[in-house]
N, CA, C and O of each residue as an XYZ file, in Angstrom:
912
protein
N       0.718     14.719    -29.078
C       1.694     15.133    -28.057
C       1.484     16.579    -27.633
O       1.655     16.915    -26.461
N       1.106     17.457    -28.602
C       0.887     18.854    -28.256
C      -0.260     18.995    -27.264
O      -0.149     19.747    -26.296
N      -1.367     18.278    -27.492
C      -2.500     18.361    -26.556
C      -2.087     17.833    -25.198
O      -2.488     18.389    -24.176
N      -1.301     16.781    -25.165
C      -0.854     16.202    -23.886
C       0.012     17.250    -23.149
O      -0.140     17.431    -21.940
N       0.899     17.924    -23.858
C       1.737     18.921    -23.215
C       0.884     20.086    -22.644
O       1.145     20.591    -21.552
N      -0.136     20.486    -23.421
C      -1.004     21.555    -22.948
C      -1.719     21.181    -21.677
O      -1.825     21.983    -20.749
N      -2.229     19.913    -21.636
C      -2.925     19.447    -20.448
C      -1.971     19.386    -19.281
O      -2.320     19.784    -18.170
N      -0.744     18.880    -19.525
C       0.225     18.804    -18.468
C       0.539     20.205    -17.867
O       0.699     20.372    -16.658
N       0.613     21.154    -18.746
C       0.940     22.528    -18.265
C      -0.196     23.106    -17.410
O       0.026     23.970    -16.561
N      -1.413     22.610    -17.654
C      -2.573     23.117    -16.941
C      -3.013     22.183    -15.800
O      -3.878     22.542    -15.002
N      -2.435     21.027    -15.731
C      -2.835     20.020    -14.738
C      -2.275     20.350    -13.357
O      -1.062     20.312    -13.150
N      -3.148     20.670    -12.424
C      -2.716     21.046    -11.109
C      -2.065     19.901    -10.322
O      -1.402     20.120     -9.309
N      -2.269     18.706    -10.805
C      -1.700     17.513    -10.148
C      -0.278     17.214    -10.632
O       0.376     16.318    -10.098
N       0.191     17.926    -11.600
C       1.519     17.663    -12.130
C       2.590     18.142    -11.169
O       2.476     19.237    -10.618
N       3.624     17.348    -10.957
C       4.733     17.719    -10.125
C       6.008     17.572    -10.931
O       6.054     16.827    -11.910
N       7.046     18.290    -10.512
C       8.318     18.208    -11.184
C       8.899     16.807    -11.004
O       8.980     16.303     -9.884
N       9.297     16.190    -12.096
C       9.740     14.842    -12.033
C      11.166     14.749    -11.524
O      12.015     15.571    -11.870
N      11.427     13.722    -10.685
C      12.765     13.426    -10.218
C      13.312     12.259    -10.967
O      12.595     11.612    -11.731
N      14.588     11.973    -10.762
C      15.231     10.812    -11.416
C      14.499      9.523    -10.931
O      14.293      8.599    -11.717
N      14.119      9.474     -9.665
C      13.396      8.340     -9.133
C      12.069      8.160     -9.884
O      11.701      7.044    -10.249
N      11.380      9.239    -10.103
C      10.083      9.251    -10.801
C      10.253      8.706    -12.225
O       9.512      7.817    -12.644
N      11.200      9.226    -12.942
C      11.406      8.860    -14.314
C      11.837      7.386    -14.402
O      11.366      6.661    -15.278
N      12.738      6.932    -13.493
C      13.203      5.580    -13.520
C      12.048      4.593    -13.360
O      12.017      3.571    -14.046
N      11.133      4.868    -12.497
C       9.985      3.989    -12.306
C       9.105      3.992    -13.558
O       8.716      2.927    -14.038
N       8.796      5.139    -14.074
C       7.918      5.196    -15.265
C       8.535      4.455    -16.451
O       7.821      3.815    -17.224
N       9.815      4.539    -16.592
C      10.512      3.950    -17.737
C      10.601      2.423    -17.681
O      11.068      1.783    -18.623
N      10.149      1.854    -16.569
C      10.079      0.378    -16.493
C       8.865     -0.132    -17.279
O       8.742     -1.328    -17.542
N       7.986      0.778    -17.641
C       6.758      0.381    -18.377
C       6.834      0.861    -19.828
O       7.586      1.784    -20.141
N       6.046      0.226    -20.721
C       6.060      0.659    -22.109
C       5.723      2.135    -22.262
O       4.964      2.709    -21.480
N       6.307      2.725    -23.282
C       6.137      4.197    -23.491
C       4.689      4.557    -23.681
O       4.275      5.623    -23.224
N       3.892      3.734    -24.329
C       2.522      4.076    -24.606
C       1.622      3.910    -23.377
O       0.434      4.225    -23.432
N       2.204      3.400    -22.237
C       1.451      3.366    -20.970
C       1.745      4.574    -20.114
O       1.110      4.779    -19.079
N       2.699      5.373    -20.536
C       3.160      6.501    -19.734
C       2.398      7.754    -20.154
O       2.037      7.926    -21.318
N       2.154      8.659    -19.133
C       1.565      9.961    -19.430
C       0.287      9.807    -20.219
O       0.156     10.363    -21.309
N      -0.659      9.057    -19.681
C      -1.913      8.765    -20.387
C      -3.001      9.743    -19.882
O      -3.225      9.877    -18.679
N      -3.657     10.408    -20.825
C      -4.701     11.344    -20.475
C      -5.962     10.584    -20.053
O      -6.438      9.700    -20.766
N      -6.484     10.939    -18.901
C      -7.726     10.385    -18.357
C      -8.788     11.483    -18.294
O      -8.508     12.593    -17.840
N      -9.994     11.181    -18.744
C     -11.056     12.192    -18.679
C     -12.295     11.610    -18.065
O     -12.707     10.490    -18.368
N     -12.884     12.408    -17.185
C     -14.176     12.021    -16.582
C     -15.271     12.337    -17.558
O     -15.401     13.475    -18.008
N     -16.053     11.353    -17.889
C     -17.064     11.524    -18.962
C     -18.186     12.526    -18.560
O     -18.750     13.213    -19.412
N     -18.476     12.584    -17.295
C     -19.535     13.457    -16.820
C     -19.080     14.911    -16.668
O     -19.736     15.833    -17.151
N     -17.949     15.096    -15.991
C     -17.485     16.425    -15.713
C     -16.509     16.980    -16.746
O     -16.242     18.181    -16.782
N     -15.983     16.095    -17.581
C     -14.994     16.475    -18.608
C     -13.625     16.848    -17.944
O     -12.715     17.328    -18.621
N     -13.514     16.633    -16.704
C     -12.207     16.906    -15.995
C     -11.177     15.947    -16.545
O     -11.442     14.761    -16.741
N      -9.983     16.493    -16.791
C      -8.890     15.676    -17.388
C      -7.606     15.824    -16.584
O      -7.237     16.904    -16.123
N      -6.948     14.682    -16.444
C      -5.630     14.623    -15.790
C      -4.771     13.619    -16.523
O      -5.268     12.797    -17.291
N      -3.454     13.697    -16.273
C      -2.518     12.759    -16.891
C      -2.013     11.776    -15.858
O      -1.395     12.177    -14.872
N      -2.265     10.508    -16.066
C      -1.802      9.444    -15.159
C      -0.320      9.174    -15.493
O       0.062      9.161    -16.663
N       0.492      8.963    -14.474
C       1.889      8.594    -14.683
C       1.985      7.356    -15.546
O       2.713      7.322    -16.539
N       1.227      6.328    -15.147
C       1.147      5.089    -15.921
C      -0.259      4.583    -15.911
O      -0.885      4.547    -14.851
N      -0.779      4.194    -17.029
C      -2.045      3.473    -17.119
C      -1.819      2.252    -17.975
O      -1.519      2.355    -19.164
N      -1.968      1.083    -17.356
C      -1.654     -0.150    -18.077
C      -2.769     -0.531    -19.061
O      -3.838      0.079    -19.074
N      -2.501     -1.529    -19.864
C      -3.489     -2.026    -20.841
C      -4.727     -2.600    -20.159
O      -5.777     -2.760    -20.781
N      -4.586     -2.907    -18.869
C      -5.714     -3.495    -18.091
C      -6.467     -2.420    -17.295
O      -7.376     -2.731    -16.525
N      -6.073     -1.139    -17.491
C      -6.804     -0.065    -16.870
C      -6.344      0.285    -15.457
O      -7.031      1.040    -14.769
N      -5.230     -0.225    -15.013
C      -4.671      0.044    -13.668
C      -3.810      1.316    -13.798
O      -2.899      1.384    -14.622
N      -4.122      2.307    -12.972
C      -3.329      3.518    -12.906
C      -2.292      3.414    -11.800
O      -2.609      2.996    -10.686
N      -1.065      3.789    -12.096
C       0.015      3.806    -11.100
C       0.497      5.242    -11.015
O       0.893      5.831    -12.021
N       0.465      5.801     -9.826
C       0.905      7.166     -9.585
C       2.190      7.099     -8.698
O       2.194      6.495     -7.625
N       3.233      7.722     -9.179
C       4.534      7.735     -8.449
C       4.623      9.077     -7.749
O       4.518     10.131     -8.376
N       4.821      9.020     -6.429
C       4.781     10.240     -5.634
C       6.066     10.430     -4.832
O       6.401      9.640     -3.949
N       6.768     11.508     -5.172
C       8.002     11.847     -4.462
C       7.765     12.987     -3.484
O       8.129     12.882     -2.313
N       7.165     14.068     -3.944
C       7.001     15.282     -3.114
C       5.827     15.111     -2.135
O       5.023     14.185     -2.249
N       5.762     16.036     -1.174
C       4.636     16.058     -0.250
C       3.312     16.199     -1.024
O       3.251     16.911     -2.026
N       2.281     15.534     -0.567
C       1.001     15.581     -1.243
C      -0.081     15.970     -0.273
O      -0.234     15.360      0.785
N      -0.857     17.020     -0.647
C      -1.962     17.461      0.177
C      -2.980     16.346      0.286
O      -3.338     15.746     -0.728
N      -3.474     16.039      1.525
C      -4.452     14.953      1.665
C      -5.700     15.117      0.799
O      -6.247     14.136      0.294
N      -6.141     16.354      0.633
C      -7.342     16.540     -0.209
C      -7.054     16.232     -1.668
O      -7.912     15.693     -2.367
N      -5.897     16.557     -2.122
C      -5.502     16.186     -3.494
C      -5.351     14.676     -3.626
O      -5.764     14.086     -4.625
N      -4.763     14.064     -2.621
C      -4.622     12.615     -2.682
C      -5.958     11.947     -2.788
O      -6.126     11.042     -3.606
N      -6.935     12.365     -1.980
C      -8.282     11.795     -2.018
C      -8.968     12.064     -3.371
O      -9.696     11.222     -3.896
N      -8.709     13.269     -3.917
C      -9.303     13.582     -5.192
C      -8.747     12.696     -6.299
O      -9.483     12.257     -7.182
N      -7.442     12.436     -6.245
C      -6.853     11.576     -7.270
C      -7.418     10.141     -7.181
O      -7.723      9.520     -8.199
N      -7.548      9.640     -5.968
C      -8.082      8.302     -5.773
C      -9.498      8.210     -6.305
O      -9.864      7.219     -6.937
N     -10.304      9.249     -6.052
C     -11.684      9.259     -6.554
C     -11.722      9.351     -8.073
O     -12.552      8.714     -8.722
N     -10.819     10.145     -8.634
C     -10.807     10.337    -10.111
C     -10.347      9.101    -10.848
O     -10.976      8.704    -11.829
N      -9.243      8.469    -10.396
C      -8.687      7.334    -11.112
C      -9.364      6.033    -10.745
O      -9.433      5.140    -11.589
N      -9.870      5.873     -9.529
C     -10.561      4.672     -9.159
C      -9.593      3.536     -8.952
O      -9.031      3.383     -7.867
N      -9.388      2.724     -9.996
C      -8.515      1.568     -9.899
C      -7.080      2.017    -10.025
O      -6.568      2.189    -11.131
N      -6.409      2.213     -8.857
C      -5.038      2.740     -8.904
C      -4.199      2.155     -7.779
O      -4.681      1.481     -6.869
N      -2.932      2.453     -7.899
C      -1.919      2.124     -6.849
C      -0.970      3.312     -6.725
O      -0.576      3.941     -7.707
N      -0.619      3.591     -5.448
C       0.395      4.587     -5.214
C       1.746      3.914     -5.067
O       1.839      2.825     -4.501
N       2.800      4.555     -5.576
C       4.170      4.151     -5.287
C       4.850      5.391     -4.711
O       4.983      6.410     -5.388
N       5.276      5.289     -3.453
C       5.792      6.420     -2.734
C       7.282      6.309     -2.522
O       7.771      5.244     -2.144
N       8.011      7.371     -2.755
C       9.454      7.417     -2.532
C       9.705      7.480     -1.012
O       9.520      8.522     -0.383
N      10.124      6.356     -0.449
C      10.337      6.285      1.010
C      11.692      6.850      1.411
O      12.089      6.723      2.569
N      12.408      7.467      0.485
C      13.712      8.050      0.832
C      13.698      9.554      0.822
O      14.719     10.193      1.076
N      12.529     10.134      0.525
C      12.447     11.606      0.446
C      12.812     12.256      1.764
O      13.600     13.201      1.794
N      12.239     11.754      2.865
C      12.556     12.278      4.193
C      13.515     11.355      4.888
O      13.352     10.136      4.840
N      14.498     11.906      5.524
C      15.572     11.105      6.149
C      15.031     10.200      7.247
O      15.628      9.164      7.537
N      13.905     10.572      7.867
C      13.402      9.806      9.014
C      12.565      8.605      8.574
O      12.312      7.717      9.389
N      12.128      8.549      7.317
C      11.139      7.513      6.925
C      11.694      6.102      7.038
O      11.068      5.241      7.657
N      12.861      5.850      6.447
C      13.381      4.494      6.457
C      13.843      4.123      7.875
O      13.534      3.011      8.303
N      14.557      4.961      8.634
C      14.907      4.585      9.991
C      13.668      4.282     10.859
O      13.715      3.401     11.718
N      12.581      5.002     10.635
C      11.354      4.688     11.423
C      10.835      3.312     11.069
O      10.469      2.531     11.947
N      10.803      3.009      9.743
C      10.339      1.673      9.371
C      11.272      0.592      9.900
O      10.812     -0.430     10.410
N      12.546      0.803      9.786
C      13.513     -0.184     10.228
C      13.396     -0.439     11.727
O      13.469     -1.584     12.173
N      13.211      0.652     12.521
C      13.122      0.541     13.958
C      11.895     -0.233     14.399
O      11.938     -0.970     15.383
N      10.792     -0.064     13.664
C       9.540     -0.690     14.084
C       9.103     -1.870     13.274
O       8.010     -2.397     13.482
N       9.925     -2.295     12.362
C       9.563     -3.435     11.523
C       9.263     -4.660     12.355
O       8.446     -5.487     11.950
N       9.891     -4.801     13.493
C       9.653     -5.997     14.357
C       8.214     -6.027     14.818
O       7.769     -7.072     15.292
N       7.462     -4.957     14.710
C       6.050     -4.911     15.120
C       5.146     -5.526     14.063
O       3.958     -5.740     14.306
N       5.717     -5.818     12.862
C       4.933     -6.502     11.828
C       4.694     -7.949     12.332
O       5.632     -8.708     12.577
N       3.425     -8.284     12.470
C       3.101     -9.591     13.012
C       2.875    -10.581     11.853
O       1.951    -10.421     11.056
N       3.730    -11.593     11.782
C       3.634    -12.561     10.683
C       2.366    -13.391     10.783
O       1.893    -13.722     11.870
N       1.831    -13.718      9.613
C       0.598    -14.537      9.545
C       0.967    -15.891      8.922
O       2.134    -16.176      8.654
N      -0.046    -16.699      8.706
C       0.144    -18.015      8.087
C       0.504    -17.904      6.603
O       0.912    -18.883      5.979
N       0.350    -16.717      6.057
C       0.602    -16.472      4.668
C       1.928    -15.743      4.471
O       2.098    -14.620      4.947
N       2.840    -16.360      3.790
C       4.169    -15.765      3.629
C       4.103    -14.338      2.981
O       3.466    -14.126      1.949
N       4.783    -13.403      3.637
C       4.804    -12.082      3.127
C       3.656    -11.187      3.539
O       3.632    -10.006      3.193
N       2.687    -11.748      4.287
C       1.550    -10.949      4.768
C       1.690    -10.734      6.249
O       1.969    -11.668      7.001
N       1.493     -9.485      6.675
C       1.710     -9.121      8.078
C       0.513     -8.300      8.554
O      -0.195     -7.671      7.768
N       0.314     -8.332      9.883
C      -0.667     -7.476     10.553
C       0.128     -6.454     11.377
O       1.174     -6.757     11.952
N      -0.405     -5.259     11.407
C       0.311     -4.152     12.070
C      -0.692     -3.377     12.938
O      -1.652     -2.789     12.438
N      -0.444     -3.397     14.218
C      -1.379     -2.754     15.141
C      -1.341     -1.226     15.073
O      -2.387     -0.578     15.120
N      -0.155     -0.653     14.964
C      -0.001      0.794     14.889
C       0.780      1.167     13.651
O       2.003      1.295     13.708
N       0.084      1.350     12.506
C       0.794      1.593     11.216
C       1.567      2.922     11.226
O       2.502      3.090     10.443
N       1.195      3.853     12.088
C       1.950      5.116     12.122
C       3.320      4.956     12.674
O       4.140      5.864     12.540
N       3.620      3.812     13.307
C       4.966      3.556     13.787
C       5.923      3.163     12.648
O       7.144      3.257     12.777
N       5.327      2.721     11.529
C       6.177      2.292     10.414
C       6.085      3.248      9.189
O       7.040      3.381      8.423
N       4.928      3.896      9.029
C       4.691      4.646      7.809
C       4.235      6.076      8.113
O       3.744      6.367      9.203
N       4.405      6.943      7.147
C       3.995      8.337      7.296
C       2.476      8.392      7.433
O       1.749      7.663      6.758
N       2.003      9.289      8.339
C       0.590      9.430      8.601
C      -0.201      9.834      7.382
O      -1.401      9.575      7.299
N       0.462     10.467      6.438
C      -0.228     10.953      5.198
C      -0.868      9.825      4.440
O      -1.878     10.024      3.766
N      -0.280      8.602      4.540
C      -0.714      7.499      3.683
C      -1.516      6.462      4.403
O      -1.775      5.411      3.817
N      -1.930      6.670      5.626
C      -2.536      5.627      6.466
C      -3.996      5.364      6.103
O      -4.491      4.265      6.351
N      -4.684      6.313      5.538
C      -6.130      6.130      5.318
C      -6.462      6.191      3.847
O      -7.545      6.643      3.475
N      -5.532      5.733      2.983
C      -5.786      5.781      1.535
C      -6.838      4.769      1.141
O      -7.030      3.746      1.798
N      -7.510      5.081      0.055
C      -8.507      4.141     -0.526
C      -7.870      3.217     -1.534
O      -8.553      2.351     -2.081
N      -6.578      3.368     -1.804
C      -5.862      2.520     -2.765
C      -4.607      1.928     -2.060
O      -4.127      2.492     -1.077
N      -4.100      0.818     -2.559
C      -2.839      0.285     -1.984
C      -1.714      1.306     -2.152
O      -1.620      2.005     -3.161
N      -0.879      1.362     -1.141
C       0.289      2.264     -1.128
C       1.550      1.442     -1.047
O       1.748      0.681     -0.100
N       2.415      1.598     -2.055
C       3.690      0.873     -2.095
C       4.778      1.835     -1.595
O       4.908      2.946     -2.108
N       5.549      1.409     -0.602
C       6.663      2.241     -0.088
C       7.965      1.644     -0.668
O       8.270      0.465     -0.490
N       8.698      2.499     -1.356
C       9.951      2.147     -1.969
C      11.084      2.803     -1.148
O      11.339      4.000     -1.283
N      11.742      2.023     -0.317
C      12.763      2.543      0.576
C      14.177      2.494     -0.069
O      15.156      2.848      0.587
N      14.284      2.071     -1.314
C      15.575      2.087     -1.986
C      15.752      3.356     -2.752
O      16.889      3.802     -2.902
N      14.721      3.965     -3.245
C      14.864      5.193     -4.008
C      15.676      4.948     -5.254
O      15.474      3.936     -5.925
N      16.591      5.844     -5.589
C      17.450      5.669     -6.789
C      18.565      4.688     -6.505
O      19.231      4.232     -7.434
N      18.785      4.350     -5.243
C      19.792      3.340     -4.885
C      21.215      3.859     -4.888
O      22.144      3.067     -4.728
N      21.424      5.141     -5.061
C      22.762      5.663     -5.101
C      23.460      5.513     -3.727
O      22.928      5.931     -2.698
N      24.631      4.922     -3.740
C      25.398      4.793     -2.495
C      24.866      3.717     -1.549
O      25.339      3.609     -0.417
N      23.903      2.929     -1.988
C      23.308      1.931     -1.119
C      23.775      0.567     -1.517
O      23.764      0.237     -2.704
N      24.185     -0.242     -0.570
C      24.574     -1.613     -0.864
C      23.356     -2.513     -0.894
O      22.215     -2.052     -0.847
N      23.621     -3.795     -0.973
C      22.509     -4.744     -0.934
C      21.837     -4.753      0.410
O      22.492     -4.818      1.450
N      20.498     -4.686      0.382
C      19.727     -4.599      1.600
C      18.373     -5.228      1.346
O      17.558     -4.662      0.617
N      18.117     -6.384      1.930
C      16.899     -7.128      1.559
C      15.645     -6.348      1.958
O      14.599     -6.516      1.333
N      15.728     -5.509      2.974
C      14.548     -4.744      3.398
C      14.292     -3.598      2.419
O      13.146     -3.355      2.043
N      15.348     -2.890      2.001
C      15.206     -1.854      0.978
C      14.820     -2.456     -0.366
O      14.038     -1.863     -1.109
N      15.349     -3.599     -0.678
C      15.085     -4.200     -2.009
C      13.637     -4.607     -2.148
O      13.121     -4.621     -3.265
N      12.969     -4.933     -1.089
C      11.540     -5.281     -1.153
C      10.695     -4.037     -1.274
O      11.140     -2.933     -0.963
N       9.460     -4.226     -1.733
C       8.445     -3.161     -1.733
C       7.470     -3.496     -0.642
O       7.075     -4.653     -0.498
N       7.068     -2.502      0.138
C       6.187     -2.730      1.296
C       4.823     -2.070      0.987
O       4.721     -0.854      0.825
N       3.805     -2.904      0.913
C       2.474     -2.459      0.462
C       1.529     -2.381      1.631
O       1.273     -3.383      2.297
N       1.003     -1.189      1.889
C      -0.018     -1.004      2.899
C      -1.373     -1.080      2.188
O      -1.658     -0.273      1.304
N      -2.200     -2.043      2.573
C      -3.504     -2.215      1.901
C      -4.520     -1.283      2.519
O      -4.431     -0.979      3.709
N      -5.509     -0.812      1.722
C      -6.539      0.068      2.291
C      -7.482     -0.697      3.252
O      -7.691     -1.901      3.105
N      -8.024      0.008      4.204
C      -8.934     -0.611      5.120
C      -8.211     -1.260      6.277
O      -6.983     -1.217      6.351
N      -8.975     -1.871      7.194
C      -8.400     -2.502      8.390
C      -9.089     -3.852      8.633
O     -10.281     -4.028      8.377
N      -8.297     -4.779      9.129
C      -8.832     -6.074      9.588
C      -8.944     -5.966     11.095
O      -7.971     -6.190     11.815
N     -10.159     -5.614     11.583
C     -10.296     -5.318     12.971
C      -9.525     -4.081     13.303
O      -9.756     -3.023     12.718
N      -8.600     -4.197     14.243
C      -7.762     -3.003     14.594
C      -6.439     -2.976     13.817
O      -5.644     -2.049     13.972
N      -6.206     -4.006     12.973
C      -4.954     -4.178     12.327
C      -4.939     -3.646     10.894
O      -5.915     -3.777     10.155
N      -3.794     -3.036     10.516
C      -3.528     -2.782      9.108
C      -2.875     -4.043      8.511
O      -2.208     -4.807      9.209
N      -3.083     -4.230      7.225
C      -2.470     -5.396      6.529
C      -1.348     -4.880      5.673
O      -1.545     -3.982      4.855
N      -0.191     -5.430      5.851
C       1.011     -5.035      5.076
C       1.497     -6.260      4.308
O       1.540     -7.368      4.843
N       1.862     -6.044      3.048
C       2.354     -7.126      2.179
C       3.754     -6.812      1.687
O       4.004     -5.728      1.159
N       4.639     -7.727      1.854
C       6.019     -7.596      1.344
C       6.062     -8.177     -0.083
O       5.767     -9.355     -0.287
N       6.421     -7.365     -1.035
C       6.456     -7.741     -2.426
C       7.858     -7.595     -3.001
O       8.606     -6.694     -2.624
N       8.202     -8.498     -3.922
C       9.445     -8.331     -4.656
C       9.140     -7.332     -5.786
O       7.991     -7.165     -6.195
N      10.196     -6.680     -6.272
C      10.033     -5.784     -7.406
C       9.594     -6.516     -8.666
O       8.812     -5.998     -9.463
N      10.100     -7.706     -8.828
C       9.715     -8.501     -9.998
C       8.244     -8.838     -9.948
O       7.571     -8.804    -10.978
N       7.727     -9.164     -8.773
C       6.307     -9.479     -8.665
C       5.491     -8.240     -8.967
O       4.491     -8.319     -9.679
N       5.899     -7.100     -8.440
C       5.169     -5.866     -8.682
C       5.058     -5.594    -10.143
O       3.977     -5.264    -10.629
N       6.176     -5.727    -10.884
C       6.155     -5.446    -12.329
C       5.298     -6.454    -13.055
O       4.529     -6.076    -13.939
N       5.403     -7.715    -12.715
C       4.630     -8.741    -13.351
C       3.122     -8.545    -13.143
O       2.337     -8.634    -14.087
N       2.733     -8.275    -11.883
C       1.296     -8.141    -11.499
C       0.731     -6.896    -12.174
O      -0.332     -6.964    -12.791
N       1.407     -5.779    -12.072
C       0.834     -4.568    -12.639
C       0.804     -4.556    -14.168
O       0.009     -3.827    -14.761
N       1.655     -5.351    -14.808
C       1.700     -5.417    -16.251
C       0.691     -6.417    -16.788
O       0.344     -6.349    -17.967
N       0.210     -7.341    -15.971
C      -0.597     -8.459    -16.478
C      -1.943     -8.610    -15.809
O      -2.731     -9.471    -16.201
N      -2.234     -7.774    -14.784
C      -3.478     -7.895    -14.074
C      -4.201     -6.554    -13.950
O      -3.575     -5.499    -14.043
N      -5.490     -6.595    -13.744
C      -6.255     -5.369    -13.539
C      -6.072     -4.804    -12.174
O      -6.345     -3.624    -11.953
N      -5.613     -5.610    -11.237
C      -5.306     -5.170     -9.866
C      -3.940     -5.707     -9.437
O      -3.520     -6.791     -9.842
N      -3.275     -4.932     -8.623
C      -2.018     -5.411     -8.060
C      -2.330     -6.596     -7.130
O      -1.701     -7.650     -7.217
N      -3.315     -6.399     -6.239
C      -3.767     -7.420     -5.312
C      -5.259     -7.229     -5.097
O      -5.754     -6.107     -5.209
N      -5.996     -8.307     -4.787
C      -7.401     -8.131     -4.448
C      -7.515     -7.598     -2.990
O      -7.880     -8.332     -2.072
N      -7.195     -6.319     -2.820
C      -7.017     -5.759     -1.479
C      -8.220     -5.941     -0.569
O      -8.070     -6.361      0.578
N      -9.408     -5.631     -1.064
C     -10.609     -5.767     -0.208
C     -10.820     -7.182      0.263
O     -11.138     -7.405      1.431
N     -10.646     -8.158     -0.635
C     -10.867     -9.505     -0.237
C      -9.819     -9.988      0.764
O     -10.128    -10.776      1.657
N      -8.594     -9.521      0.618
C      -7.525     -9.911      1.521
C      -7.779     -9.368      2.917
O      -7.662    -10.097      3.902
N      -8.126     -8.083      3.006
C      -8.384     -7.482      4.311
C      -9.611     -8.127      4.965
O      -9.596     -8.433      6.157
N     -10.676     -8.333      4.175
C     -11.869     -8.951      4.697
C     -11.608    -10.357      5.192
O     -12.166    -10.781      6.204
N     -10.744    -11.093      4.466
C     -10.392    -12.438      4.866
C      -9.676    -12.496      6.192
O      -9.984    -13.344      7.030
N      -8.712    -11.595      6.398
C      -8.031    -11.522      7.679
C      -8.987    -11.102      8.828
O      -8.884    -11.597      9.950
N      -9.910    -10.182      8.513
C     -10.873     -9.727      9.492
C     -11.716    -10.931      9.964
O     -11.960    -11.089     11.160
N     -12.142    -11.748      9.043
C     -12.947    -12.932      9.395
C     -12.182    -13.929     10.237
O     -12.705    -14.495     11.197
N     -10.918    -14.134      9.852
C     -10.066    -15.074     10.621
C      -9.820    -14.568     12.036
O      -9.847    -15.339     12.995
N      -9.585    -13.292     12.153
C      -9.374    -12.709     13.503
C     -10.610    -12.815     14.326
O     -10.526    -13.159     15.505
N     -11.792    -12.528     13.750
C     -13.025    -12.625     14.447
C     -13.298    -14.036     14.906
O     -13.695    -14.246     16.053
N     -13.095    -15.015     14.032
C     -13.299    -16.427     14.346
C     -12.371    -16.889     15.429
O     -12.778    -17.623     16.330
N     -11.098    -16.459     15.355
C     -10.137    -16.863     16.370
C     -10.501    -16.277     17.727
O     -10.398    -16.951     18.751
N     -10.927    -15.019     17.728
C     -11.328    -14.350     18.984
C     -12.554    -15.028     19.598
O     -12.624    -15.216     20.813
N     -13.533    -15.399     18.736
C     -14.723    -16.079     19.246
C     -14.375    -17.437     19.868
O     -14.905    -17.823     20.910
N     -13.474    -18.137     19.197
C     -13.026    -19.453     19.702
C     -12.337    -19.315     21.052
O     -12.539    -20.128     21.954
N     -11.519    -18.274     21.176
C     -10.829    -18.034     22.443
C     -11.811    -17.741     23.545
O     -11.652    -18.220     24.668
N     -12.856    -16.938     23.231
C     -13.867    -16.607     24.247
C     -14.616    -17.849     24.694
O     -14.938    -18.003     25.873
N     -14.891    -18.731     23.746
C     -15.615    -19.972     24.117
C     -14.750    -20.820     25.033
O     -15.254    -21.396     25.997
N     -13.449    -20.907     24.748
C     -12.556    -21.703     25.623
C     -12.448    -21.046     26.991
O     -12.391    -21.728     28.014
N     -12.421    -19.732     27.002
C     -12.292    -19.007     28.272
C     -13.524    -19.224     29.144
O     -13.412    -19.457     30.347
N     -14.719    -19.144     28.513
C     -15.937    -19.353     29.240
C     -16.069    -20.777     29.715
O     -16.507    -21.020     30.840
N     -15.703    -21.706     28.890
C     -15.786    -23.129     29.273
C     -14.877    -23.486     30.416
O     -15.188    -24.399     31.180
N     -13.750    -22.790     30.562
C     -12.805    -23.094     31.599
C     -13.360    -22.879     32.986
O     -12.871    -23.484     33.940
N     -14.367    -22.034     33.129
C     -14.945    -21.779     34.441
C     -15.746    -22.919     34.975
O     -16.024    -23.004     36.171
N     -16.132    -23.832     34.045
C     -17.006    -24.943     34.430
C     -16.243    -26.286     34.474
O     -16.828    -27.353     34.661
N     -14.949    -26.187     34.300
C     -14.155    -27.429     34.415
C     -14.007    -27.839     35.889
O     -13.721    -26.992     36.735
N     -14.197    -29.109     36.198
C     -14.104    -29.577     37.597
C     -12.765    -29.234     38.197
O     -11.719    -29.435     37.581
N     -12.810    -28.719     39.393
C     -11.588    -28.413     40.161
C     -10.901    -27.113     39.771
O      -9.820    -26.800     40.270
N     -11.542    -26.345     38.862
C     -10.943    -25.117     38.436
C     -11.966    -23.981     38.588
O     -12.970    -23.930     37.877
N     -11.690    -23.087     39.518
C     -12.560    -21.951     39.733
C     -12.273    -20.802     38.828
O     -13.109    -19.930     38.591
N     -10.997    -20.824     38.298
C     -10.598    -19.711     37.428
C      -9.504    -20.187     36.506
O      -8.627    -20.943     36.926
N      -9.536    -19.770     35.281
C      -8.468    -20.110     34.345
C      -7.929    -18.834     33.757
O      -8.668    -17.942     33.342
N      -6.617    -18.777     33.737
C      -5.968    -17.580     33.204
C      -6.280    -17.450     31.701
O      -6.207    -18.416     30.941
N      -6.617    -16.264     31.324
C      -6.926    -16.024     29.907
C      -5.601    -16.072     29.112
O      -4.608    -15.439     29.470
N      -5.640    -16.839     28.038
C      -4.434    -17.015     27.207
C      -4.496    -16.146     25.985
O      -5.564    -15.844     25.452
N      -3.293    -15.745     25.547
C      -3.211    -14.953     24.307
C      -3.531    -15.839     23.134
O      -3.446    -17.063     23.235
N      -3.901    -15.231     22.008
C      -4.279    -15.997     20.835
C      -3.482    -15.541     19.654
O      -2.942    -14.435     19.633
N      -3.416    -16.366     18.713
C      -2.675    -16.050     17.457
C      -3.605    -16.301     16.257
O      -4.563    -17.073     16.298
N      -3.240    -15.585     15.196
C      -4.002    -15.758     13.944
C      -3.660    -17.105     13.346
O      -4.183    -17.463     12.291
């Protein structure tokens, strides 16, 4: 414990913990919290908020984070997930609520495509290399039941064509998945799968559009919109 405290005091990534921060960490076993991670080559050491028995690091972020530090943490931890306090800034939840209608439902329940992710989420988190979970309930003080706040909204890394992929998760699923799996979600496979479906759908639309020019009695066919 003494060595851990010394590292924490010297760890530039350490931030002052809030009630929200502590409440999230305490959902996990004590021996998964405040785990020292060391790079074998550089000997650089940092303390992960949570590191599960499957090697998944979960970092809970309340305060503003410098993009360079965010990138450094992702590179250092590798297999990780961000959980962001979506109540820190007063504008964050109203922005999400206002533009939530822009989430385009797919054939898979809880999976959405989003053309302009900056309309829903802070620009700081749009180009992360790890999944980012937005918690819009925070500590929940003074908040009634709200199905949107109660859910966790996960922005997956990468893009499917021009779209970001957003996943709506229950808190129970998040706890179960992070406690029992090496990954929260197979993010790369999910994004790549949507990209392939979009590309195939677009190609099929183009073939129909081209074929319409050669249909008897039709010199021109109006181009139709397509869906995933």
